[in-house]
N, C-alpha and C positions, 0 to 999 in steps of 0.2 A: 510113279515109282519113288522120285526125289521126296517130294510130299511127306510119303509114308517113313521115310527114311529119317526127316527130321521131327515128325511125331513121335517117333520112337525114340531118337535121341533126347528131345524134351523129356519125356516121360522116364527115360532111365537117369537123366540129371536130377528131376524132380524126386525119384525116388532114392538117388545118393544122399541128396540134400537132407530127406525126412530121416532117412537112417544114421546120418552124422548127429543130426538134433536130439534124436531119441538116444544112442548111446554115449554121446560125450558133449552135448550141448553146443556142438560146434555148427558155424553155418560155411557156406563155400560161396564164393562170389567169382567167377568164370569170364575170363579175357582173353583177347585174340593171342596175348604172348604166354598166358599160364593161367595160374589161381592164386586165390588168397583163402586160407582156412582162419576164421575169426570167432571171438566169443565176446559179447558185449558185457562189459565189467562195470556195472553203477551206469549213473545217467550218461556220463560223458567218457567214458574211458573205454578202449577197445585192445583187448589181447589179440594179436595177430599170431596165430599158433604154426602157421606156415604160410610161406611165401614161396611159390614154386613158378619159375622162369622156364620154359622150354629150352631144352637145351641149342637149340638152334639160335636161340636170341639173346643167350648168356654172352656177357662182355660185349653187347650192342646198346644203343640206346634205346633199345624196346624196352628195356627193363626200367628204366627212367619213366619212360611213358605210360607204361602199366602202372608204376607206383603213383604217379600222377593222377590217374584214373581211382585207384584204391584211396587215395587223401580226398578225392572230389566226393567219392561215395562216404568216407568217414563225415566229411561236411556234412552232407546231405541227411545223416543221422545223428546230427546235434555232436558228434564226439569233437573234444578238444586236446585229447592228446590218448596215444597208444604205444603199445610197446610189444615187444616180442624177445625170446631168448636166441642165442647162437651159442651152439656147444663147441667149447674148445678142443674136442676130439677130432672135430670134422678138418679135412685136409686142405678145405677151402675157407677156413676159420679167417687167415689174413685178409683174402679177397673180400671174403664177405662183410667185415667191419669196415672197410675201407668204402665199399658201396653204401653202406649205410651212413656213414660219415660224409660222403658225396652227398646223399641225398639230405642232408641238415640234420641228421638224429644224433643225440647223445648217446655216448658207447659207456657202460659203466662195468667194469670188471667185479663179479661177484664173488667170486670162487673159484676154485681151479677144473671146475666143469662147465660152467657157462658166464657168459656177460649178457647183460642186458642192453637193449637198444632202445631209446624213446623218442618217440617223435610227437611234437607239439603243433597243434593246427589253429593258434592264435596269429 
């Protein structure tokens, strides 16, 4: 029974990935602590559209472990820089910015609505 559950889960995840690519050209990579939603832009740049950490792992070292795995994946795809947007209206804005800075990302305030965070893999 467990084997069928895993194959059903795998099938469902493949359907989600296919739908994401079809509708918004995004892809997803799932990890133990959450997932990342991304779009490759050019040969060496990746837009991180969403970085989701499961609530029970927020504020723990798990988020940093997952980000290290994301960067490992990006390197395997020959990505040298990546970026994402952080919306200023979020109640967690300051906390998120501090986390991105802790990960060594540059923060650029673009306008009153969002900031851009940039990571480099050089």
